[in-house]
C-alpha positions as CSV (number, residue, x, y, z in Angstrom):
1,M,0.1,0.0,-0.3
2,S,2.8,2.3,0.9
3,G,4.6,2.1,-2.7
4,V,1.2,2.6,-4.2
5,I,0.9,6.0,-2.0
6,D,4.4,6.5,-2.6
7,G,3.8,6.4,-6.6
8,L,1.2,8.8,-6.4
9,K,2.9,11.1,-4.2
10,K,5.4,11.1,-6.9
11,L,3.0,11.5,-10.1
12,F,1.1,14.4,-8.3
13,R,4.3,16.4,-7.3
14,S,5.4,15.7,-11.1
15,F,2.1,17.3,-11.9
16,L,2.5,20.5,-9.4
17,M,6.2,20.9,-10.9
18,F,5.3,21.0,-14.4
19,S,2.0,23.2,-13.5
20,L,4.2,25.6,-11.9
21,K,6.6,25.8,-14.8
22,N,3.5,26.1,-17.3
23,R,1.0,28.4,-15.8
24,W,-1.5,27.6,-19.1
25,L,-1.9,24.3,-18.2
26,V,-3.7,26.3,-14.8
27,L,-5.6,28.7,-17.5
28,V,-6.8,26.1,-19.2
29,G,-7.8,23.5,-16.4
30,D,-10.2,26.7,-15.4
31,L,-11.8,27.2,-18.7
32,T,-12.6,23.5,-18.7
33,L,-14.3,23.6,-15.6
34,C,-16.0,27.0,-16.7
35,S,-17.1,25.3,-19.8
36,V,-18.3,22.5,-18.1
37,G,-20.1,24.7,-15.5
38,Y,-21.4,26.4,-18.2
39,V,-23.4,23.2,-19.5
40,A,-24.8,22.5,-16.3
41,S,-26.2,25.8,-16.0
42,V,-27.7,25.6,-19.4
43,L,-29.3,21.7,-18.4
44,L,-30.7,23.4,-15.1
45,H,-32.1,26.7,-17.1
46,N,-34.1,24.1,-19.7
47,R,-34.8,21.4,-17.3
48,Y,-36.1,23.1,-14.1
49,L,-36.9,26.9,-15.4
50,Y,-37.8,27.5,-19.0
51,S,-37.2,25.2,-22.2
52,D,-36.7,28.4,-24.2
53,L,-33.2,28.4,-25.0
54,S,-32.1,26.8,-28.7
55,L,-28.6,24.6,-29.2
56,L,-27.3,27.2,-31.5
57,D,-28.3,29.7,-29.2
58,S,-26.4,27.7,-26.4
59,V,-23.3,27.3,-28.1
60,K,-23.6,30.9,-29.3
61,I,-23.7,31.9,-25.2
62,G,-21.5,29.3,-24.3
63,L,-18.4,30.5,-26.5
64,L,-19.1,33.8,-25.8
65,Y,-19.0,33.3,-21.8
66,V,-15.5,31.2,-22.3
67,F,-14.2,34.0,-24.2
68,F,-15.1,36.2,-21.3
69,C,-13.5,33.9,-19.0
70,F,-10.1,33.7,-21.6
71,I,-10.3,37.6,-21.4
72,I,-10.7,38.4,-17.4
73,F,-8.2,35.5,-16.6
74,V,-5.7,36.8,-18.6
75,L,-6.1,40.2,-17.4
76,L,-6.4,39.4,-13.6
77,K,-3.5,36.6,-13.7
78,S,-5.7,34.9,-11.3
79,F,-4.2,31.4,-13.1
80,R,-0.8,32.8,-11.8
81,G,-1.6,31.9,-8.3
82,L,-0.2,28.8,-6.6
83,I,-3.3,27.0,-5.9
84,R,-1.4,24.6,-2.9
85,H,-0.6,28.3,-1.4
86,L,-3.9,29.6,-1.8
87,Q,-5.2,32.7,0.4
88,Y,-8.0,35.0,1.1
89,Q,-6.8,37.4,-1.6
90,E,-6.8,35.0,-3.8
91,M,-10.1,33.8,-3.2
92,G,-11.2,37.5,-3.4
93,R,-9.4,37.7,-7.2
94,L,-11.2,34.4,-8.4
95,S,-14.7,35.6,-7.4
96,I,-14.1,38.8,-9.3
97,A,-12.7,36.7,-11.8
98,M,-15.6,34.4,-12.1
99,L,-18.2,38.1,-11.8
100,L,-17.0,39.7,-14.7
101,P,-17.7,37.2,-17.5
102,S,-21.1,36.5,-15.8
103,V,-21.7,40.7,-15.9
104,L,-20.8,40.5,-19.7
105,L,-22.8,38.0,-20.6
106,Y,-25.8,39.3,-19.2
107,G,-25.1,42.1,-21.3
108,S,-24.5,40.5,-24.1
109,I,-27.6,39.1,-23.9
110,Q,-29.5,42.1,-23.5
111,V,-27.2,43.6,-26.5
112,L,-28.1,40.7,-29.1
113,H,-32.1,40.2,-27.8
114,L,-31.7,36.4,-27.7
115,Q,-34.5,34.7,-26.6
116,M,-33.8,33.7,-23.2
117,Q,-36.3,34.1,-20.0
118,M,-35.1,35.4,-17.1
119,P,-31.5,36.0,-17.9
120,F,-30.1,38.0,-15.1
121,Q,-31.4,35.0,-12.7
122,Y,-29.3,32.8,-15.4
123,A,-26.2,34.7,-15.4
124,F,-26.1,35.0,-11.3
125,Q,-26.5,30.9,-11.1
126,L,-23.7,30.5,-13.9
127,F,-21.5,32.5,-11.6
128,L,-22.3,31.0,-8.2
129,L,-22.0,27.7,-10.0
130,N,-18.4,28.1,-11.8
131,L,-17.2,29.9,-8.6
132,V,-18.0,26.9,-6.3
133,L,-16.2,24.7,-9.2
134,L,-13.2,26.3,-9.5
135,L,-13.3,26.6,-5.2
136,V,-13.6,23.1,-4.8
137,F,-10.8,22.4,-7.5
138,R,-8.7,24.3,-5.6
139,Y,-9.2,23.1,-2.5
140,V,-8.6,19.8,-3.7
141,I,-5.2,20.5,-5.0
142,V,-4.3,22.1,-1.2
143,Y,-5.6,18.7,0.5
144,L,-3.7,16.6,-2.0
145,Y,-0.7,18.6,-1.4
146,H,-0.9,18.1,2.5
147,Y,-1.8,14.8,2.3
148,T,1.2,13.9,-0.1
149,Y,3.6,16.1,1.3
150,A,2.9,15.5,5.1
151,Y,2.4,11.3,4.7
152,S,5.6,9.7,5.5
153,N,6.3,6.2,6.7
154,R,9.2,7.5,9.0
155,K,8.2,7.9,12.7
156,Q,7.1,11.1,14.0
157,H,8.2,12.4,16.9
158,N,4.8,14.1,19.0
159,T,5.8,17.9,19.5
160,L,4.6,20.9,21.4
161,I,4.7,24.5,19.7
162,Y,5.6,27.4,22.8
163,G,3.4,30.4,22.6
164,M,0.3,31.2,20.6
165,G,1.4,34.4,18.5
166,A,2.1,34.8,14.7
167,H,5.1,33.1,14.5
168,S,4.1,30.1,16.7
169,V,1.4,29.5,14.4
170,A,3.5,29.6,11.3
171,L,6.0,27.4,12.7
172,A,3.0,25.0,13.3
173,Q,1.9,25.3,10.1
174,W,5.4,24.7,8.5
175,V,6.1,21.6,10.6
176,T,2.8,19.9,9.1
177,K,3.4,20.7,5.9
178,S,7.3,20.2,5.6
179,A,7.9,18.0,3.0
180,K,10.8,16.1,5.3
181,Q,8.8,16.5,8.5
182,D,9.8,13.9,11.1
183,Y,7.7,15.9,13.8
184,R,3.7,16.0,14.0
185,V,2.5,19.4,16.3
186,V,-0.2,17.8,18.9
187,G,0.0,21.1,20.8
188,F,0.5,24.4,21.7
189,V,1.7,25.8,25.6
190,T,1.7,29.1,26.8
191,R,1.9,31.1,30.0
192,N,-0.9,33.9,28.9
193,N,-3.0,33.5,31.5
194,G,-6.0,34.8,29.5
195,V,-6.0,31.6,27.9
196,K,-7.9,28.5,29.0
197,K,-9.5,26.0,27.1
198,T,-8.5,27.4,23.8
199,H,-7.9,25.7,20.3
200,I,-5.6,26.6,17.4
201,Q,-6.1,24.7,14.3
202,N,-7.7,21.9,16.4
203,L,-5.1,21.7,18.1
204,T,-5.4,22.1,22.3
205,V,-3.0,24.9,23.6
206,F,-2.3,24.3,27.2
207,N,-1.9,26.7,29.9
208,L,1.2,26.6,32.0
209,S,-0.7,28.4,34.9
210,Y,-3.7,26.3,34.7
211,D,-3.2,22.9,33.0
212,N,-0.5,20.1,34.0
213,V,1.5,20.2,31.1
214,Y,3.7,17.7,32.4
215,R,1.0,15.1,32.5
216,E,-0.7,16.1,28.8
217,I,3.4,15.4,28.1
218,F,3.5,11.8,29.1
219,R,-0.3,10.8,28.0
220,K,0.5,12.3,24.7
221,N,3.8,11.0,24.6
222,V,5.4,14.4,23.3
223,T,9.0,14.1,22.8
224,T,9.6,17.5,21.3
225,L,9.5,20.8,22.4
226,I,9.9,24.1,19.7
227,F,10.2,27.6,20.5
228,P,9.4,30.0,18.2
229,D,12.2,32.4,19.0
230,Y,15.3,33.4,21.7
231,V,13.5,35.7,23.7
232,T,10.7,32.7,24.8
233,V,13.6,30.6,25.5
234,R,15.4,33.2,27.6
235,K,11.7,33.5,29.5
236,E,11.2,29.7,30.0
237,Q,14.7,28.3,31.3
238,V,12.8,26.6,34.3
239,F,10.4,25.2,32.1
240,L,13.1,24.3,29.7
241,T,15.3,22.8,31.9
242,T,12.2,20.4,33.4
243,C,11.9,19.6,30.1
244,L,15.0,18.6,29.6
245,E,15.4,16.4,33.1
246,K,12.3,15.0,31.8
247,G,14.3,13.5,28.5
248,L,12.8,16.0,25.7
249,N,14.2,16.8,22.5
250,V,14.3,21.1,22.8
251,L,14.7,22.4,20.0
252,V,14.3,26.5,18.8
253,S,13.5,28.3,15.3
254,P,15.2,31.4,14.5
255,P,13.1,33.8,12.4
256,F,12.1,32.4,9.3
257,E,15.2,33.3,6.7
258,G,12.6,33.5,3.6
259,V,11.5,30.8,0.4
260,D,13.8,29.1,-1.3
261,D,14.0,27.4,-4.4
262,K,11.7,25.3,-4.2
263,D,8.7,27.6,-2.6
264,N,9.6,25.7,1.1
265,L,10.0,28.2,3.8
266,R,13.6,28.2,5.4
267,F,12.7,28.0,9.3
268,Q,16.3,26.0,10.3
269,M,15.1,24.8,13.4
270,K,18.5,24.0,15.5
271,P,18.9,22.2,19.1
272,I,19.1,24.5,21.9
273,Q,22.4,25.6,22.5
274,F,23.8,27.0,26.3
275,E,24.8,30.2,24.3
276,D,20.9,30.6,23.5
277,L,20.3,30.9,26.8
278,L,22.4,33.6,28.0
279,G,21.9,35.8,25.2
280,R,19.4,38.9,25.7
281,E,17.6,40.8,23.7
282,E,18.7,41.2,20.0
283,I,21.2,44.3,20.1
284,Q,20.2,47.0,18.1
285,I,22.8,48.9,16.4
286,N,22.7,52.1,14.0
287,M,23.5,50.8,10.7
288,D,23.3,53.8,8.5
289,L,26.1,55.6,10.8
290,I,28.1,52.6,10.8
291,A,27.7,52.1,7.0
292,A,28.2,55.9,6.2
293,Q,32.1,55.7,7.7
294,L,32.9,52.5,6.9
295,E,31.8,51.8,3.1
296,A,34.4,52.4,0.5
297,K,37.3,52.7,3.2
298,T,40.2,50.6,3.9
299,I,40.0,48.8,7.4
300,L,42.6,46.6,9.3
301,V,41.7,44.1,11.7
302,T,44.5,42.7,13.6
303,G,44.1,39.1,15.8
304,A,41.6,39.1,12.7
305,A,41.9,35.3,12.8
306,G,40.6,35.1,16.8
307,S,37.1,34.7,17.9
308,I,36.6,38.0,18.5
309,G,38.8,39.5,15.1
310,S,37.4,37.1,12.8
311,E,33.4,38.1,14.1
312,L,34.4,41.6,13.4
313,V,35.8,40.5,10.1
314,R,32.5,39.1,9.1
315,Q,30.3,42.0,10.4
316,L,32.6,44.9,8.9
317,A,32.0,42.9,5.4
318,T,28.4,43.9,5.1
319,F,29.4,47.3,4.9
320,R,31.2,47.1,1.7
321,P,34.1,48.6,2.6
322,A,37.0,49.3,-0.3
323,R,39.3,46.6,1.6
324,L,39.6,44.4,4.3
325,I,43.6,43.7,5.8
326,L,43.3,40.7,7.9
327,F,46.2,40.7,10.3
328,D,47.1,37.8,12.5
329,I,50.5,35.7,13.0
330,A,48.4,32.3,13.2
331,E,48.8,31.0,10.0
332,T,46.2,28.1,9.7
333,P,43.4,29.7,11.4
334,L,43.9,32.8,8.9
335,H,43.9,30.5,6.0
336,H,40.4,29.3,7.4
337,L,39.2,32.7,7.4
338,R,40.4,33.3,4.1
339,L,38.8,30.4,2.6
340,E,35.3,31.4,4.5
341,I,35.5,35.0,3.2
342,E,35.9,33.7,-0.2
343,Q,32.6,31.6,0.1
344,K,30.5,34.3,1.9
345,F,31.4,37.7,0.5
346,P,32.9,36.5,-3.2
347,N,33.0,40.4,-3.9
348,L,34.7,41.6,-0.9
349,T,38.3,42.6,-1.8
350,F,40.1,41.4,0.9
351,V,44.1,41.0,2.4
352,P,45.3,38.5,4.8
353,V,48.4,39.1,5.8
354,I,50.9,36.9,8.0
355,G,52.3,39.2,10.7
356,D,53.0,40.2,14.3
357,V,52.0,43.0,16.3
358,R,55.2,43.1,18.1
359,D,57.2,43.9,14.6
360,A,57.5,47.6,13.8
361,N,58.6,47.0,10.2
362,R,56.1,44.7,9.3
363,L,53.5,47.2,11.0
364,D,54.7,49.8,8.6
365,F,54.8,47.8,5.0
366,V,51.1,46.9,5.8
367,F,49.9,50.7,6.8
368,R,52.8,52.0,3.9
369,Q,51.3,49.4,1.0
370,Y,47.3,49.4,1.9
371,A,47.2,53.2,3.9
372,P,44.2,51.8,6.2
373,T,41.4,54.2,7.3
374,F,40.1,52.7,10.0
375,V,42.1,50.0,12.6
376,Y,40.4,47.2,14.8
377,H,42.7,45.9,17.2
378,A,41.8,42.4,18.6
379,A,45.3,41.0,19.0
380,A,46.0,39.9,22.2
381,Y,47.3,37.1,24.3
382,K,44.1,36.6,26.9
383,H,44.5,33.4,28.7
384,V,45.0,34.0,32.3
385,P,47.2,31.0,33.4
386,L,49.5,31.0,30.8
387,M,50.3,34.5,31.0
388,E,50.3,34.3,34.6
389,E,53.3,31.9,33.9
390,N,54.7,33.9,30.6
391,P,54.1,37.8,32.1
392,C,56.9,38.9,29.8
393,E,55.4,37.5,26.6
394,A,51.9,39.1,27.8
395,L,53.2,42.8,28.1
396,L,55.4,42.4,24.9
397,V,52.3,41.6,23.1
398,N,49.6,43.0,25.0
399,V,51.7,46.4,25.4
400,M,54.0,46.9,23.2
401,G,52.0,45.4,20.2
402,T,49.4,48.0,20.9
403,R,52.0,50.8,21.5
404,L,53.4,50.2,18.1
405,L,49.8,50.0,16.3
406,A,48.7,53.2,17.8
407,D,51.9,54.9,17.1
408,T,52.0,53.9,13.2
409,S,48.5,54.6,13.2
410,L,48.9,58.2,14.0
411,K,52.5,58.5,11.6
412,Y,50.1,57.2,8.8
413,G,46.9,59.3,9.5
414,V,44.4,56.9,10.4
415,E,40.7,58.2,11.1
416,R,40.1,55.9,14.0
417,F,41.8,53.0,15.8
418,V,39.5,50.9,18.0
419,M,41.2,49.0,20.8
420,V,39.5,45.8,22.0
421,S,40.0,45.6,25.9
422,T,38.6,43.3,28.7
423,D,37.2,43.6,32.2
424,K,40.0,41.9,33.6
425,A,41.8,45.3,33.3
426,V,39.9,46.7,36.0
427,N,41.5,46.4,39.7
428,P,43.6,43.3,38.3
429,T,44.4,40.1,40.0
430,N,46.7,38.8,37.2
431,V,49.5,39.5,34.5
432,M,47.0,39.4,31.3
433,G,44.6,42.0,33.0
434,C,47.2,44.5,34.3
435,S,48.7,44.0,30.8
436,K,45.7,44.9,29.2
437,R,45.3,48.3,31.7
438,I,48.5,49.2,30.9
439,A,47.8,49.1,27.2
440,E,44.2,51.2,27.9
441,I,46.4,54.2,29.8
442,Y,49.1,54.2,26.6
443,V,46.1,54.5,24.0
444,Q,44.2,57.0,26.2
445,S,47.1,59.1,26.9
446,L,48.4,59.2,23.1
447,A,44.7,60.6,22.6
448,R,45.1,63.3,25.4
449,A,48.5,64.2,23.2
450,C,47.0,64.1,20.1
451,K,44.1,66.4,21.3
452,Q,46.6,68.8,22.6
453,A,48.3,68.9,19.5
454,G,45.2,69.5,17.1
455,S,45.5,66.1,16.1
456,R,42.3,64.1,14.0
457,I,42.9,60.7,15.1
458,Q,40.3,58.9,17.2
459,F,41.2,56.5,20.0
460,V,38.7,54.5,21.4
461,T,39.0,51.7,23.5
462,T,36.3,49.2,24.3
463,R,35.8,46.8,27.4
464,F,33.8,43.9,27.8
465,G,33.6,40.5,29.7
466,N,33.9,37.0,28.7
467,V,32.8,36.2,25.2
468,L,30.7,32.6,24.8
469,G,32.1,30.1,22.7
470,S,35.7,32.0,21.9
471,N,38.9,29.6,21.8
472,G,39.8,28.5,25.0
473,S,36.7,29.8,26.7
474,V,34.9,27.9,29.4
475,I,31.9,27.0,27.1
476,P,34.2,24.4,24.5
477,H,36.1,23.5,27.4
478,F,33.0,21.9,29.3
479,K,31.1,20.5,26.2
480,E,34.7,18.8,25.6
481,Q,34.4,17.3,28.8
482,I,31.0,16.2,28.7
483,E,32.1,14.5,25.8
484,K,34.5,12.7,27.4
485,G,32.2,11.7,30.3
486,G,33.4,14.3,32.6
487,P,34.3,15.4,35.3
488,L,33.4,18.6,34.3
489,T,36.2,20.6,36.3
490,V,34.9,24.0,38.2
491,T,37.6,26.5,39.9
492,H,35.1,27.8,42.7
493,K,31.9,26.9,43.9
494,D,31.2,30.5,44.1
495,I,32.8,31.8,41.2
496,I,31.0,34.0,38.7
497,R,31.7,35.5,35.4
498,Y,29.6,38.2,32.8
499,F,29.1,36.6,29.3
500,M,27.9,37.9,25.9
501,T,28.1,35.9,22.7
502,I,30.7,36.9,19.9
503,P,28.1,38.6,17.2
504,E,26.8,40.3,20.2
505,A,30.2,41.8,21.4
506,C,31.6,42.7,17.7
507,R,28.4,44.7,17.1
508,L,28.9,47.0,20.4
509,V,32.5,47.5,19.0
510,L,31.1,48.5,15.9
511,E,28.4,51.4,17.7
512,A,31.1,52.2,20.5
513,A,33.7,53.1,17.7
514,S,31.3,54.6,15.4
515,F,30.3,57.6,17.9
516,G,33.2,57.6,20.7
517,N,35.4,60.2,21.6
518,S,39.3,59.9,21.5
519,G,40.0,58.9,24.6
520,E,37.1,56.9,25.5
521,I,36.9,54.0,27.3
522,Y,33.5,52.5,26.7
523,V,31.8,50.0,28.6
524,F,29.2,47.2,27.9
525,D,26.0,46.3,29.4
526,M,26.7,42.4,30.3
527,G,23.6,42.1,31.9
528,E,23.7,39.5,35.0
529,P,26.7,37.5,36.1
530,V,26.8,33.6,35.9
531,K,27.8,31.2,38.1
532,I,29.7,28.9,37.0
533,I,29.2,25.9,38.1
534,D,25.3,26.2,37.6
535,L,26.4,26.8,33.8
536,A,27.9,23.2,34.6
537,R,25.0,21.6,35.9
538,R,22.7,23.3,33.0
539,M,25.1,21.9,30.1
540,I,24.9,18.2,31.8
541,I,21.6,18.3,31.3
542,M,21.3,19.8,28.3
543,A,23.4,16.9,27.0
544,G,20.8,14.4,28.6
545,M,22.7,13.6,31.3
546,K,21.9,14.6,35.3
547,P,25.0,16.2,37.4
548,D,27.4,14.1,40.1
549,I,25.5,11.0,38.9
550,D,26.0,10.5,34.7
551,I,29.2,13.5,35.0
552,E,30.9,14.3,38.1
553,I,31.2,18.2,39.1
554,K,34.6,18.6,40.2
555,I,36.0,22.1,42.3
556,I,39.8,22.3,41.3
557,G,40.7,25.4,43.1
558,L,41.7,29.0,41.9
559,R,43.8,29.1,39.1
560,P,47.0,31.6,39.4
561,G,45.5,35.1,38.4
562,E,41.9,34.1,38.9
563,K,39.6,36.2,41.4
564,L,35.8,35.2,42.3
565,Y,34.3,38.1,40.0
566,E,35.0,40.1,37.4
567,E,34.4,44.0,37.2
568,L,33.7,46.5,34.6
569,L,34.5,49.6,36.5
570,S,37.3,50.1,39.1
571,N,35.8,51.7,42.3
572,S,36.9,54.9,41.8
573,E,35.3,55.1,38.5
574,N,31.9,55.8,37.3
575,T,30.3,56.1,34.1
576,L,27.9,57.9,32.1
577,P,25.3,57.5,29.5
578,T,26.1,57.8,25.7
579,V,23.5,57.4,23.0
580,H,23.3,53.9,23.2
581,E,21.5,52.2,26.2
582,K,24.1,49.2,26.7
583,I,27.2,51.3,26.0
584,M,28.6,53.5,29.1
585,V,31.5,55.6,29.0
586,A,34.1,55.1,31.9
587,S,35.5,57.9,33.7
588,V,38.7,56.9,34.4
589,R,42.4,58.6,35.6
590,E,43.8,60.8,33.1
591,Y,48.0,60.0,32.3
592,D,50.6,62.5,30.7
593,L,52.4,60.4,27.9
594,G,55.5,61.2,28.7
595,S,55.7,59.8,32.3
596,V,53.6,56.4,30.4
597,T,55.6,56.2,27.7
598,E,58.8,56.1,29.9
599,N,56.9,53.3,32.3
600,V,56.6,51.8,29.1
601,N,59.8,51.7,27.6
602,E,61.0,50.1,31.1
603,L,58.5,47.4,31.1
604,I,59.5,46.6,27.3
605,E,63.0,46.4,28.2
606,L,62.7,44.4,30.8
607,S,60.5,42.1,29.1
608,K,63.1,41.6,26.3
609,K,65.8,40.4,29.0
610,V,63.0,38.1,30.3
611,D,63.3,39.7,33.7
612,I,60.0,38.6,35.2
613,Q,60.0,39.9,38.6
614,G,61.5,43.3,37.3
615,T,58.5,43.3,34.9
616,V,56.0,42.3,37.4
617,K,57.2,44.7,39.6
618,A,57.3,47.6,37.4
619,M,53.8,46.6,36.4
620,K,52.8,46.9,39.9
621,R,54.5,50.2,39.8
622,L,52.6,51.9,36.9
623,V,49.0,50.1,37.8
624,P,48.9,50.2,41.8
625,E,45.5,48.5,42.3
626,F,47.2,45.2,40.7
627,K,47.4,42.7,43.1
628,S,48.3,39.2,42.4
629,K,45.5,36.8,43.7
630,N,46.8,32.6,43.6
631,S,49.9,34.0,42.4
632,P,53.5,33.6,43.4
633,F,53.5,37.7,42.3
634,E,51.7,38.1,45.8
635,L,54.8,37.9,47.5
636,L,55.7,41.3,45.6
637,D,52.5,42.8,46.8
638,E,53.2,41.9,50.1
639,A,57.0,43.5,50.0
640,Q,55.3,46.7,48.5
641,Q,53.4,47.0,52.0
642,L,56.8,46.3,54.3
């Protein structure tokens, strides 16, 4: 039986594809139905009303009516609409298309003085009969289309759709009509307190406030829950966690991405990722302002192959710059980025450059060769424990590299220099954070000196916390540990961190750079901090396992230089609002460029000699709030206090 149905499905789909390419076939079908309706109308008129129409008159009127139908159908293009996606607008157009030929036929009968009793009643009867025939024909096509495309021999997953808004209803329709569907919608679930015992599309709407949804999930053997968007995901974390604990497969559908070449909606459903739960409302940025600044400009991105740098490249590419310079020391990641950009942005002019921000000659060559107008500086050493063990390298890359890049930008007349910093620069407890703070100080003092000298270059610093999914960050680390069966290692049960998605962070960098004033440090709204141990538990649950039963969570102690919580501002700093509600400007201490330069020169010389103790001592002198935590360098703080 299934073979016969599959054969009919194939035949019906072939017919639809043929009619899609040959719309005149629909016109012929409509005219045929109109002819059948006309004959039926004549028979009804002669049999039950008056037998006054001769065969010759019937043929004349019939040909005239079909001609009128042909003209009206062509003018109104009623045959060009896709029958399988019949909408109310198409039904209205079809009604008009059937009414006009009947009106013209009635007028012709009057003008030609044909012997016919009650011509108006006859024309109205003809209109109704043919309208019903054409509508029935279309509804049959719709029914067959839905049936053949929804029929599947595969086991379907009983599915609940969250919400009852337009997106949720459209999502349910798409799941029901999908040619490759694996899901069968059995109902909706909502938290709308005004809804009780409601149905949508003959499907029950379960209310989380009134109904025992979990009992219904068990009774209906529901295996899948689909959220229509990320906003509802973030609002229902408790419900989502409970569903995950009960073994449900949870999916999310971003806003649909249009219609493909086969006329199918692209919802691109995907499994819930932990990153989806930590994001906030989509950040709106001033696209027009950014586009006006960046379009047709040459832009240099350092650290272009890194997590932040590569996302900056992707977002900058959408603003149609004249050229993008991708500067990075890592050969393989830069090669991968090159392949990606070639595929996604085939019309973009870009230049991958292997180089080190510590190499003054290499930087000078790049600026002479390509003359960048904007510089986004994302190159940095960022891993706290590694930099605690290699402080001289941290300083050479994060401080000397930043100074060389900033000085070269000033030398070659760059319009805007944007530095990507970190919340670890606030009251730093580790070498990495202190090195970034020193880089901030140098850029800020250089900006101040340039202002006083009348230079037009703009130096802008952006500061934010941890980004989800970046290389070496906690999310990929936990995923890898889960795949290996655990344990998940957490440094401290009370440790918390601010998190932001990489695209979100980069959007804010672009926004802050678009309006930022020279010398200012911009901090981002990072939302609520996240407890790392709660993050570990949630990720284990999302993997379909139970914390401390299937996978152990192990407390291993704070790493060198690590602190329990990060800050976006030091105690002596405060913030002022900007034109963007998610971005604030920090009021920070100002430094003299001359004294800063002397200190930085000393640090660089000590680092080049690999004088570890001397380097860290000099860092603490320049940044007195730098107090080491869980590190051998705590001894230096104790010595200063004596």
